[in-house]
C-alpha positions as CSV (number, residue, x, y, z in Angstrom):
1,M,0.0,0.0,0.0
2,Q,3.0,2.3,0.5
3,R,3.4,2.6,-3.3
4,E,-0.2,3.7,-3.7
5,G,0.6,6.8,-1.5
6,R,-2.5,8.8,-0.4
7,S,-4.7,7.5,-3.2
8,V,-8.3,7.1,-2.0
9,A,-8.9,4.3,-4.4
10,A,-6.2,2.2,-2.8
11,R,-8.7,1.6,0.1
12,W,-11.5,0.5,-2.1
13,V,-12.2,-3.2,-2.1
14,Q,-14.8,-5.4,-3.9
15,L,-16.7,-7.7,-1.6
16,A,-18.4,-10.7,-3.3
17,T,-21.2,-12.7,-1.7
18,T,-23.9,-15.1,-2.7
19,G,-27.4,-13.6,-2.9
20,R,-30.5,-15.2,-1.3
21,D,-31.5,-16.3,-4.8
22,G,-28.1,-18.1,-5.3
23,A,-26.8,-15.5,-7.7
24,P,-23.5,-13.7,-7.2
25,R,-23.4,-10.2,-5.7
26,V,-20.5,-7.8,-5.6
27,R,-20.1,-4.2,-4.3
28,T,-17.3,-1.7,-3.4
29,L,-16.6,-1.0,0.2
30,V,-13.8,0.9,2.0
31,F,-11.1,-1.0,3.9
32,R,-11.1,0.2,7.5
33,G,-8.2,-1.6,9.1
34,W,-6.7,-4.9,10.4
35,A,-8.1,-6.5,13.5
36,G,-5.3,-9.1,13.4
37,A,-2.8,-10.7,11.1
38,D,-5.5,-12.5,9.2
39,Q,-8.6,-10.4,10.0
40,L,-9.7,-7.2,8.3
41,E,-12.6,-5.0,8.9
42,L,-15.2,-3.2,6.8
43,F,-18.2,-1.2,8.0
44,S,-21.7,-1.5,6.7
45,D,-25.4,-0.8,7.4
46,Q,-27.2,-3.7,9.0
47,R,-30.3,-2.8,6.9
48,S,-28.4,-3.6,3.7
49,E,-28.8,-6.6,1.5
50,K,-25.2,-7.7,1.9
51,V,-25.6,-8.1,5.7
52,T,-28.6,-10.3,5.2
53,E,-26.6,-12.4,2.7
54,L,-23.6,-12.7,5.1
55,A,-25.9,-13.6,8.0
56,N,-26.5,-17.0,6.3
57,D,-23.0,-18.5,6.4
58,G,-20.6,-15.6,6.1
59,A,-18.8,-16.9,3.1
60,A,-17.2,-14.1,1.1
61,E,-14.4,-13.1,-1.2
62,L,-12.7,-9.8,-1.4
63,C,-10.8,-8.4,-4.4
64,W,-8.3,-5.7,-3.8
65,L,-6.4,-4.0,-6.7
66,F,-3.3,-1.8,-6.3
67,P,-2.9,-0.2,-9.7
68,K,0.4,1.6,-9.1
69,A,2.0,-1.6,-7.7
70,R,0.2,-3.6,-10.5
71,Q,-0.9,-6.2,-8.1
72,Q,-4.3,-7.7,-7.3
73,Y,-5.2,-9.6,-4.2
74,R,-8.1,-11.9,-3.6
75,L,-8.9,-12.8,0.0
76,R,-11.4,-15.5,0.8
77,G,-12.9,-16.3,4.1
78,K,-15.8,-16.0,6.6
79,V,-17.3,-12.7,7.7
80,T,-18.5,-12.2,11.3
81,L,-21.1,-9.5,11.9
82,I,-20.3,-7.4,14.9
83,T,-23.3,-5.3,15.9
84,A,-23.7,-2.4,18.4
85,T,-26.0,-4.6,20.5
86,E,-23.4,-7.4,20.8
87,Q,-20.3,-5.3,21.2
88,P,-21.2,-1.7,21.9
89,E,-17.8,-0.6,23.0
90,L,-16.0,-1.9,19.9
91,C,-18.7,-0.4,17.6
92,Q,-18.5,2.9,19.4
93,Q,-14.8,3.1,18.9
94,R,-15.1,2.3,15.2
95,W,-17.9,4.8,14.8
96,Q,-15.8,7.6,16.3
97,S,-12.9,6.7,14.0
98,L,-14.9,7.8,11.0
99,S,-14.9,11.3,9.6
100,D,-18.1,13.5,10.0
101,T,-18.7,12.9,6.2
102,G,-18.1,9.2,6.6
103,R,-20.7,8.8,9.4
104,A,-23.3,10.7,7.4
105,V,-24.5,7.7,5.3
106,W,-25.7,5.9,8.4
107,G,-28.2,8.8,8.8
108,W,-29.8,8.1,5.5
109,P,-32.9,6.1,4.8
110,T,-32.9,2.3,4.5
111,P,-30.7,1.2,1.6
112,A,-32.5,0.0,-1.5
113,D,-35.9,1.4,-0.3
114,P,-37.9,3.4,-2.9
115,L,-36.6,7.0,-2.9
116,D,-38.5,9.4,-0.7
117,P,-37.8,12.9,-1.9
118,T,-38.8,14.3,1.5
119,A,-36.3,12.1,3.5
120,A,-33.3,13.6,5.2
121,F,-29.9,12.9,3.7
122,P,-27.4,14.6,6.0
123,D,-23.9,15.3,4.6
124,Q,-22.2,15.1,8.0
125,L,-22.7,13.5,11.4
126,A,-20.6,14.8,14.3
127,E,-18.5,12.5,16.5
128,T,-20.9,13.1,19.3
129,S,-23.8,11.7,17.2
130,P,-25.3,8.6,18.9
131,L,-24.2,5.2,17.6
132,P,-26.9,4.0,15.2
133,E,-28.3,0.6,15.9
134,H,-27.8,-0.4,12.3
135,F,-24.1,0.3,12.3
136,V,-22.3,-3.0,11.9
137,V,-18.6,-4.1,11.6
138,L,-17.8,-6.8,9.0
139,R,-14.8,-8.7,10.2
140,L,-13.3,-11.1,7.5
141,Q,-11.4,-14.0,8.8
142,V,-9.0,-14.7,5.9
143,I,-8.5,-18.4,5.0
144,S,-7.0,-18.0,1.5
145,V,-5.0,-15.3,-0.2
146,E,-4.1,-15.1,-3.9
147,R,-1.9,-12.5,-5.4
148,L,-1.7,-11.7,-9.1
149,N,1.4,-9.8,-10.0
150,L,0.6,-7.9,-13.2
151,G,4.1,-6.4,-13.6
152,P,6.2,-9.2,-15.2
153,H,5.4,-11.0,-18.4
154,P,3.8,-13.4,-18.0
155,H,1.8,-12.5,-14.9
156,Q,2.7,-14.3,-11.7
157,R,0.1,-15.9,-9.5
158,T,0.8,-16.9,-5.9
159,R,-1.4,-18.4,-3.3
160,W,-1.4,-18.9,0.4
161,N,-3.8,-20.9,2.5
162,A,-4.4,-21.1,6.2
163,D,-4.8,-24.9,6.2
164,T,-1.2,-25.2,4.8
165,L,0.1,-22.7,7.4
166,W,0.4,-20.0,4.7
167,T,2.9,-21.9,2.7
168,E,3.5,-20.1,-0.6
169,A,2.4,-21.9,-3.7
170,T,2.8,-20.7,-7.3
171,T,-0.2,-21.3,-9.6
172,E,-1.1,-20.7,-13.2
173,P,-0.1,-18.7,-15.2
174,L,3.2,-20.6,-14.7
175,I,6.2,-20.4,-16.9
176,T,8.9,-23.1,-16.9
177,T,11.8,-22.5,-19.2
178,I,13.9,-25.3,-20.7
179,A,17.1,-23.5,-19.9
180,Q,17.8,-21.8,-16.6
181,R,17.9,-18.0,-16.6
182,D,21.7,-18.0,-16.5
183,Q,21.8,-20.0,-19.8
184,P,21.7,-18.3,-23.3
185,T,18.1,-17.5,-24.2
186,D,18.6,-19.0,-27.7
187,G,19.9,-22.4,-26.4
188,P,18.5,-25.5,-28.2
189,V,15.5,-27.4,-26.9
190,H,16.0,-31.2,-26.5
191,W,13.1,-33.5,-27.1
192,A,12.0,-37.1,-26.5
193,P,8.7,-38.6,-27.6
194,S,6.0,-39.3,-25.0
195,P,2.5,-40.8,-25.1
196,P,-0.4,-38.6,-26.6
197,T,-1.6,-35.9,-24.3
198,A,-4.2,-33.0,-24.4
199,A,-1.4,-30.5,-24.9
200,A,-0.8,-29.0,-28.4
201,D,2.0,-30.6,-30.3
202,L,4.1,-27.6,-31.2
203,G,7.4,-29.4,-32.0
204,G,6.7,-30.2,-35.6
205,N,6.1,-33.8,-34.7
206,Q,4.0,-35.6,-37.4
207,S,3.8,-39.0,-35.7
208,G,0.7,-38.2,-33.7
209,R,2.6,-38.2,-30.4
210,S,3.3,-35.2,-28.3
211,Q,6.9,-34.5,-27.2
212,R,8.6,-33.5,-24.0
213,P,12.2,-32.6,-22.9
214,C,14.4,-35.7,-22.8
215,R,16.2,-37.0,-19.7
216,N,19.6,-36.5,-21.2
217,R,19.0,-32.8,-21.5
218,P,22.0,-30.4,-21.2
219,K,23.6,-29.6,-17.8
220,G,21.9,-26.7,-16.1
221,S,18.5,-27.2,-17.9
222,R,15.3,-28.6,-16.4
223,E,12.4,-30.6,-17.7
224,L,9.2,-28.9,-18.5
225,Q,6.6,-29.6,-15.9
226,R,2.9,-29.6,-16.8
227,P,0.5,-28.2,-14.2
228,S,-1.8,-30.7,-12.6
229,A,-4.9,-29.0,-14.0
230,A,-5.9,-30.4,-17.4
231,P,-6.6,-30.1,-20.2
232,Q,-4.5,-27.1,-21.1
233,A,-2.6,-25.9,-24.2
234,L,1.1,-25.6,-24.5
235,A,2.3,-22.3,-26.1
236,F,5.7,-21.9,-27.7
237,F,7.6,-18.6,-27.3
238,P,10.5,-18.5,-29.8
239,A,14.0,-17.4,-28.8
240,R,15.9,-14.7,-30.6
241,D,17.2,-17.2,-33.2
242,A,13.8,-18.8,-33.9
243,S,14.9,-20.0,-37.3
244,H,17.6,-22.3,-35.9
245,R,16.7,-26.0,-35.7
246,Q,18.2,-28.6,-33.5
247,S,20.4,-31.0,-35.4
248,G,18.5,-34.1,-36.4
249,G,15.2,-32.7,-35.0
250,D,12.3,-30.4,-35.9
251,S,12.0,-28.2,-32.8
252,P,13.1,-24.5,-32.9
253,R,14.9,-23.0,-30.0
254,G,12.7,-21.3,-27.4
255,W,10.7,-21.9,-24.3
256,F,7.2,-23.0,-23.4
257,A,4.3,-22.1,-21.1
258,W,1.1,-23.9,-20.2
259,R,-1.8,-21.6,-21.1
């Protein structure tokens, strides 16, 4: 968040829930702070539809984009509703942490009700204003985090889960090069035949069999690993000298990615 500076949009998050009709629902809220290492808080109106949806089982996912850092985070978990009736002191503290303008929306009529032109819509509520009964804190207990780094090419996706003690796992899109980064980018690709697969045969093989890197590949290289999810297509990214062909074979130099 430091890279986002004072950008107001850096605190906007999209909260997705499941509606009472089973259809997806999503809306933008303001991030209010961390209640713990794996708990974050949002504020809402207890009269709103999203609170009704969350009251069922609390399942939700939050999407958080940092445009300057070019990173997107998706946080999945369970939301606990903290009301003024249940925890008045905590809600009072959160209520007073808001600006006068921020508190104003809790003085408006019930969300999604038909518009009443005569209703009051205050633009400010002072810190001394009574805590509304419909003020509610949404506390998300995070159980899964996925980061999409949009900076490099291709994008990098990383996931952490509470049930694996937040062990880092890289997921698709995943690039595995034939040669290590310290090897020449136009080094030859070494192939060996393998049984037919769902992957696209991009090595010029006309035998009906797909191909894979062979076991006697050059020192410092590694075998292409296919992600467990299937089916997927294998895309070829040619090296600088794409016209070069391996002696005795049909495969151009380059590297591959599962798409």
